[in-house]
Structure formats: structure tokens, C-alpha cells
N, C-alpha and C positions, 0 to 999 in steps of 0.2 A: 500383487507382488509376484515376481518371477520365481518359479520353482526349478529353474535350470540347474542342473548338477554341474556347477562350474569347475570343481576340482577333481571330478571323476571318482571320488572315493565311494560313492554309492554303487559304482559299477565294478567293485573289486571281484565279485563273483563272476561277472562277465569276462573280466580280464583273465581271471584264473582259468576259465574255460577256453578262452582264446589261446592262452599260452600252451595249454595241454594239446589243443588241436594243432597249433603250429609245430610243436615238437614231435608229434606223432605222425603228422601228415594224413590223418584219417579221422573222420568223425567217430567211427566205431572204436578205434583205439583210444581216442580221447575219453570216450564214455567209460571204457574199461578202467582207464587210469583214475578217473574221478569217481567211479562207482555210481554213475547215473545212467539213465536211459539215453539212447542215441537221439531220440526226439528232443530231449532236454538240451543236449549240446547244440543241435541244429537251431532250436528256438533262441538260445542265448547268443549264438553267433549272429543270427539275423537281427536280434535286438541291438547288438553292439554295432553292427554295420549301419543300422538306421541312426544310431546315436552319433556316429562320427561322419555319416553322410557319404560313405563310399564302400565298395566291396573290399573285403580282406582276403578272400580265398576264391580261387577259380575251381569249380566243382568238376571232377572227372569221374569216370566209372570206377576207377580203382582208388580214389582218394581225393584229397584236396591239395591244391597248389597255392602257396601264399603269394600275394601281390607284393610288389616292392614296399608299399606302405606297411604291410603286415610284417615284413622282415625287419623294417626299421623299428616298429613298435616292439616287436619281440626282443630285439637286441637291447632296447632301453628298459623293458619291463622285467626281464628274467632275473637280474640281480636283486632288485628291490622286492619282488614277490617272494623269491626264495628266501631272502633274508627275513622277511616278515614271518614266513612259516616257521623258520628256525627260531626266531625270537619268541614265538608263541608256544614253543616247546612241542610242536607236532611235526610229523614227517611232512616234507614239502608236498603240497597237493599237486604240484606240477613237476614232480620228479621225472627226470628225463627217461623216456622209454628206451628200449635197446636200440643201438645203432643198427640200421638195416643196410646191408651191403650185398651187392650182386656181382657175379663173375662166372666165368667158365668153370665147370666142375673140376677140370684138371688143374687149373691155376689155384682154385680154392683149396684143393687138397695139398698140393706140393709147395705153394708159396704163401697163400693168405693165412692158413691155419697156423703154421709155425711162426709167422711174423706177428700174429696177434695174441699168441698164447700168454705172454707175460701180462698184457693188458687185461685179458680175461681173468687171469689169476688174481689181479689186483682190484677186481671189482667192476670193470667195464662190461656192460651187458651188450651182446651183439647177436643179431639174427642174420643169417646168410641165406641167400637164394641163388641157386645155380641155374644157368640157362644160357640161351643165345643172346648175343650182344644187343640186337635190335629189340628183342622182347624186354630185356632188362632196362634199356634206355626208355622204352615206353612206360615202364613202371616208375622210373625215376621222374619222368615228366608228370606222371599222375600223382606223384607225392608218396607212393608206397615204398620207395627206397630212398636212402640218403646218399649213397655213394655206389658207383659202379666201376669195376675194372673192365674196360671195354676194348675190343679189337677194332671197333668202329668209332671214329671221332664224330660226334654229333655236329650237324651243320648249324650255322648261325651262332648266336651268342646267348641263347636262352639257357643253355646248360654249361656252366664253367667246366673246362677240361684242361688237363695238362699231361704231357707225355710222361709215362712212368718208366718204361723200359722197352728196349728192342729185343724181341725174341729172335734168336738165330735158329734156322731150320737146316737139318742135315739129312742126307740119304743114308739109311742104316739097314743092316741085316745081321743075322746071327752068324757067327763063324762057321756053323755047321753047313751053311749053304755053299761054302767053298769059293766065295767071290773075293778076289784079291783087291784090297783097297788101292786106288790109284788116282792121282790128280788128272790122269789122261783118260779116265773111264768115259766111255761113249754110250749113247742110248742103245746102240746095237748090241753091246755087251750084256744088256739086260732083257733082251727080247723074250727069252724063254723063262724068265723068273717071274713068279706070281707077284702082282701088285696088291698091296694092302691099303685101302682108302678109307677116308673119313666119311665121304658122302658119294652119292651116285654121280655127281658131276666132277668128282675128284679135284676139288679146288686147290688143296695143298700140293698134290702131286703135279697138277697142271702148272701151278706157279713155279715149282721147282724146275720142271722141265724147260719152261720158257726162260727162266733166269740163268740156270746153269748150262743148259745145252743149246739154248737159242732156237728151240723148235717146239711145235705144238704136240702135246701128248695125245695120241690117238687110241691107245690101248684101253681095253675094259679091265676093271679091277677083278681080282679073284675073290677078294673079301671086302665087304663094306660094313663098317661098324662106327657109329657116331659117338665114339669115346676114344680119345687119344691114348688113354691108359690101356684100353683093350687092344688097340693097335700095337702098342709097345709090347704087350704080353704075347700077342701073336707073332711078332717079329722075333722076340727072344726064343720062342718055341720053334722057330725055323720055318714058319709058314710062307715067308716071302720077304720082299723089301718094302719099305715105307719111308715117308718123310715126317720127321717129328721135331719139335722144339727141344733144344739142348737142355733147358731147365728140367724138362720132364723125365729125361733119361740119363741124368748125370751119373747115377749109381750104376746103371747098366753099362754105360761107356767106361766107367772107371774100373769095373771088375771084369770087363771083357765079354759080357753076355751079348753086347751089341758092338759093332764096329762101324765107323764112318767110312762109306765106300768111296767118297770123292772129296778129299780134303781141298779146301779153297779159302783164300783170304777174303773172299767176297760172297758169303753165303746169303741166301734170301733171308730177309728180315720181315718181321711184322711188329709194328709199334702198338703197345698197349697204353691206354689212356686212363687216368683217374678222372672220372666225371662225377660231379656232385650237384645237388639241388641248388637252385638259385638262392641268393641271400648271403648274409655274412658267413665267413668261414668260422665254424664252431670249433671249440677246443678239442672235442672228440674226433672230428674229421681231420684236424691238423695232426693229432697224435697218430691216427691210423696212417695218414700220408707219410709221416716220418718213419714209422715202423716198416711200411712196405718198401720205401726207398732204401732203407738200411739193409733190408733182406735181399734186394736185387742188385745192390752196389757191387 
């Protein structure tokens, strides 16, 4: 007589582990959620994969990435398993872990945190990682992040992405430098003024010079600091001129601590993208998407 588990009910413990791993994107995180050893999670996932006859996750150094079949199974299992846990009168063993979001530190501070404040107050758990776009996208591919606000659009279709907002960049200085704002401002007018840069290769300044002046920037910066907030602080203090996104310095421009040196209807822009893990769009990601779009509208 066959002992085949036709209805899959004997595998409830395995599916419970599977759903915890899918939601967390990490064997270690799933183990913490379930209160078991990592080796137990690994063993159960391997048993489940043998049972269905195909892999459910691609292993990476930073986590696990679900296959399309795993995404489909998770979408169909989440409701029933959570409902079963609720019916049994116990907390859901697959309670969703915090949403894991990545973005540039400056955007996280000025835009992301205010946008998500009400969600957090209402009970949404969120973990935020600040860093460079390429590093954060690598973490997204590895399954250790759920959503990234990125200045780099990933190539291919592996990571779903949509444009979020265009950042406008402006050339600014403190009034104390005595530079007269003018739409006719030329590079030669700035030759003796110190440049404040984000990096040694001055990517933001170079892009502005090319877009606004039509020439290559050849000067060396007087200050290099890899934090746009620090650049803004240095500019407000009168250290020199720099190029910054308008969202970051809205207050400084409004109260006159910084002035735009060259007004234009065609400023350099940089598009930010919302990039998420493959698979069905979850309710939490959709809500974060809506909150961010409302904050930048």
C-alpha cells in the first residue's frame, strides 16, 4: 500500500518553515522567527524540495532568493496557514518579519522616515539599511532586502523596478560668499571659489558642469565628504559652492541660508527607482510605495 502523502497535510511543519524562510529571505532569520536552529530550517527546506521535486530557493552568501515556484506557493499558502494559526488561538508561527528597505542615507533621513512614520506608528515593522545603490541592489538580489530606493536602475528583468521621482540638482552657496545669482552665470565666474564635492571624481559637480555649462569640469575640489548632508552644512557655513538635490536643502533655500546661483528651467535630474524583490507584490510593499509617492508628489 502506498504511503504517499497525497494531500500534503503531513508536511504542515515543512510548509510553515518554508513560509518563514520566504518571508524573511534568510535561513537565519527564519530560524529566529520559528525559534529553532538554522540547521533545522535547512534540513526542512531540503526535505520539502525533495518532496516536490524541484528547488525552492537559490542560495546566496547573504541569504536565499525564492524561485518563481516558491513565490507562487507562498502566495497561495500565506492566507491558509495564517488563518490556521489564528483559529488555533496562537500567534502566527509565520508572522511577517520587518520589511527591509535600503536607500541612500540622505534620502532615508529626509524623505523615507517622514513618509513611513504613520505606518510604523500603526504597527508596521521596518528595518532600514543605508548605503550605495549597487551594494543595496546586491543585497536585494541576495534576498536580504525587500525594497530599495536606488539611483541605479537594475539591468534586465530579474528585479522589478519603477521610477519614483526625479531629483532636481542645483548649484548653491551661502549668501556670505557674495556671489550674485544669475541665469547668465559662467564657469569663469566661479574659478576662485572653492568646490565642495561628494567624491574624489566629483560625479555630481561634473554632471552639473556638463549639463549646465556644456564643458568638462577640470578643477580639483577643496572639500570631499561622502555625505550630501555634510556638504550642505559646509555650504551653509560659507566653505564654498556645491551641487545638491533640492529635496535635501528645501529648508535652507526657503530661509535663505543657501541661494541657487544659476536659475534654470532645465536643471540636471537624477531619477530614483523603487526596486523590489521578485515575486508577487505584497501588501506591505504596496503600502510603502503609496506612502513614498505621496511624500514626493
